[in-house]
C-alpha positions as a Python dict, from the first residue, in 0.01 Angstrom:
ca = {
    (1, 'X'): (0, 0, 0),
    (2, 'X'): (92, -342, -135),
    (3, 'X'): (-179, -612, -131),
    (4, 'X'): (-98, -981, -156),
    (5, 'X'): (-293, -1294, -237),
    (6, 'X'): (-214, -1631, -76),
    (7, 'X'): (13, -1810, -324),
    (8, 'X'): (315, -1580, -288),
    (9, 'X'): (293, -1590, 91),
    (10, 'X'): (256, -1967, 95),
    (11, 'X'): (545, -2045, -139),
    (12, 'X'): (783, -1787, 8),
    (13, 'X'): (693, -1918, 353),
    (14, 'X'): (777, -2275, 249),
    (15, 'X'): (1106, -2153, 101),
    (16, 'X'): (1183, -1955, 418),
    (17, 'X'): (1202, -1638, 208),
    (18, 'X'): (895, -1454, 333),
    (19, 'X'): (1121, -1180, 466),
    (20, 'X'): (1188, -1069, 106),
    (21, 'X'): (846, -903, 105),
    (22, 'X'): (913, -721, 430),
    (23, 'X'): (1255, -604, 316),
    (24, 'X'): (1122, -482, -19),
    (25, 'X'): (795, -322, 94),
    (26, 'X'): (811, -279, 471),
    (27, 'X'): (444, -357, 520),
    (28, 'X'): (185, -536, 309),
    (29, 'X'): (-190, -580, 341),
    (30, 'X'): (-392, -896, 300),
    (31, 'X'): (-767, -952, 314),
    (32, 'X'): (-926, -1180, 571),
    (33, 'X'): (-965, -1472, 328),
    (34, 'X'): (-589, -1471, 261),
    (35, 'X'): (-513, -1455, 634),
    (36, 'X'): (-736, -1759, 696),
    (37, 'X'): (-587, -1952, 404),
    (38, 'X'): (-222, -1879, 481),
    (39, 'X'): (-202, -1841, 858),
    (40, 'X'): (-516, -2030, 972),
    (41, 'X'): (-560, -1946, 1341),
    (42, 'X'): (-200, -1824, 1387),
    (43, 'X'): (-141, -1450, 1388),
    (44, 'X'): (11, -1298, 1077),
    (45, 'X'): (357, -1140, 1118),
    (46, 'X'): (336, -783, 1249),
    (47, 'X'): (443, -638, 912),
    (48, 'X'): (137, -795, 745),
    (49, 'X'): (-181, -599, 806),
    (50, 'X'): (-508, -789, 778),
    (51, 'X'): (-782, -566, 638),
    (52, 'X'): (-1135, -689, 581),
    (53, 'X'): (-1301, -583, 256),
    (54, 'X'): (-1586, -334, 289),
    (55, 'X'): (-1773, -417, -33),
    (56, 'X'): (-1909, -772, 9),
    (57, 'X'): (-2126, -738, -302),
    (58, 'X'): (-1810, -723, -511),
    (59, 'X'): (-1694, -1048, -351),
    (60, 'X'): (-2022, -1218, -441),
    (61, 'X'): (-1970, -1120, -804),
    (62, 'X'): (-1606, -1233, -821),
    (63, 'X'): (-1649, -1557, -625),
    (64, 'X'): (-1821, -1707, -931),
    (65, 'X'): (-1492, -1710, -1124),
    (66, 'X'): (-1211, -1676, -869),
    (67, 'X'): (-1118, -1826, -536),
    (68, 'X'): (-1185, -1649, -205),
    (69, 'X'): (-830, -1516, -169),
    (70, 'X'): (-802, -1387, -524),
    (71, 'X'): (-1146, -1225, -508),
    (72, 'X'): (-1081, -1048, -179),
    (73, 'X'): (-727, -947, -276),
    (74, 'X'): (-851, -778, -594),
    (75, 'X'): (-1133, -606, -406),
    (76, 'X'): (-895, -491, -131),
    (77, 'X'): (-650, -368, -395),
    (78, 'X'): (-927, -155, -543),
    (79, 'X'): (-1055, -33, -206),
    (80, 'X'): (-707, 73, -94),
    (81, 'X'): (-603, 203, -436),
    (82, 'X'): (-303, -26, -393),
    (83, 'X'): (16, 58, -572),
    (84, 'X'): (74, -314, -636),
    (85, 'X'): (-122, -640, -617),
    (86, 'X'): (72, -964, -575),
    (87, 'X'): (-124, -1245, -741),
    (88, 'X'): (-20, -1553, -941),
    (89, 'X'): (-348, -1693, -1075),
    (90, 'X'): (-375, -1606, -1445),
    (91, 'X'): (-748, -1530, -1442),
    (92, 'X'): (-702, -1307, -1137),
    (93, 'X'): (-406, -1130, -1300),
    (94, 'X'): (-608, -1061, -1613),
    (95, 'X'): (-901, -928, -1415),
    (96, 'X'): (-673, -711, -1199),
    (97, 'X'): (-514, -567, -1512),
    (98, 'X'): (-854, -495, -1668),
    (99, 'X'): (-949, -310, -1348),
    (100, 'X'): (-635, -96, -1367),
    (101, 'X'): (-441, -262, -1085),
    (102, 'X'): (-67, -288, -1124),
    (103, 'X'): (23, -648, -1049),
    (104, 'X'): (311, -887, -1011),
    (105, 'X'): (349, -1246, -903),
    (106, 'X'): (588, -1457, -704),
    (107, 'X'): (836, -1473, -994),
    (108, 'X'): (824, -1095, -1026),
    (109, 'X'): (891, -1061, -652),
    (110, 'X'): (1192, -1291, -682),
    (111, 'X'): (1327, -1100, -982),
    (112, 'X'): (1282, -769, -799),
    (113, 'X'): (1444, -927, -493),
    (114, 'X'): (1745, -1020, -703),
    (115, 'X'): (1776, -659, -825),
    (116, 'X'): (1782, -549, -460),
    (117, 'X'): (2038, -814, -359),
    (118, 'X'): (1785, -1010, -153),
    (119, 'X'): (1804, -1316, -380),
    (120, 'X'): (2141, -1426, -510),
    (121, 'X'): (2021, -1667, -781),
    (122, 'X'): (1674, -1732, -916),
    (123, 'X'): (1729, -2082, -1055),
    (124, 'X'): (1771, -2267, -723),
    (125, 'X'): (1464, -2088, -587),
    (126, 'X'): (1256, -2180, -893),
    (127, 'X'): (1373, -2541, -869),
    (128, 'X'): (1272, -2554, -503),
    (129, 'X'): (935, -2398, -588),
    (130, 'X'): (878, -2681, -837),
    (131, 'X'): (960, -2935, -566),
    (132, 'X'): (683, -2774, -357),
    (133, 'X'): (444, -2824, -652),
    (134, 'X'): (421, -2455, -740),
    (135, 'X'): (266, -2439, -1087),
    (136, 'X'): (530, -2298, -1316),
    (137, 'X'): (534, -2352, -1691),
    (138, 'X'): (858, -2425, -1875),
    (139, 'X'): (813, -2097, -2065),
    (140, 'X'): (775, -1892, -1744),
    (141, 'X'): (1071, -2077, -1587),
    (142, 'X'): (1291, -2003, -1890),
    (143, 'X'): (1173, -1640, -1913),
    (144, 'X'): (1250, -1585, -1544),
    (145, 'X'): (1602, -1722, -1588),
    (146, 'X'): (1652, -1501, -1893),
    (147, 'X'): (1528, -1190, -1709),
    (148, 'X'): (1758, -1278, -1418),
    (149, 'X'): (2051, -1313, -1662),
    (150, 'X'): (2097, -1673, -1552),
    (151, 'X'): (2040, -1834, -1891),
}
């Protein structure tokens, strides 16, 4: 099972590239906090399964340092023994790694999408992400272009 946090869903939705996730993974899971943040009162697409966390005490511990979506996504990743957690926030990524969760972010999804022929070029997508105010350092931008063989 693949678990996602909000940021990837939000930015890929704005870029009209949300289908990349479906084509790569078939189905993904999100916790309730991510559903509320991304889709509000609208239903999530049928390939996104909303699963409520079962260990609220864990949420109460994590909420002190992370946002609702990141906290619940990490907890859900642990509860489901997820094969991959999609999260962009650096503190959340570090915590996920320390807990043994394999993780990637939006840039990793785009790079993987390029390998599978779902994204033709990374640079125009990164540039559009920046126009949508997605936080992306110059170093990460340059590294992504290098990994995509576009630099």
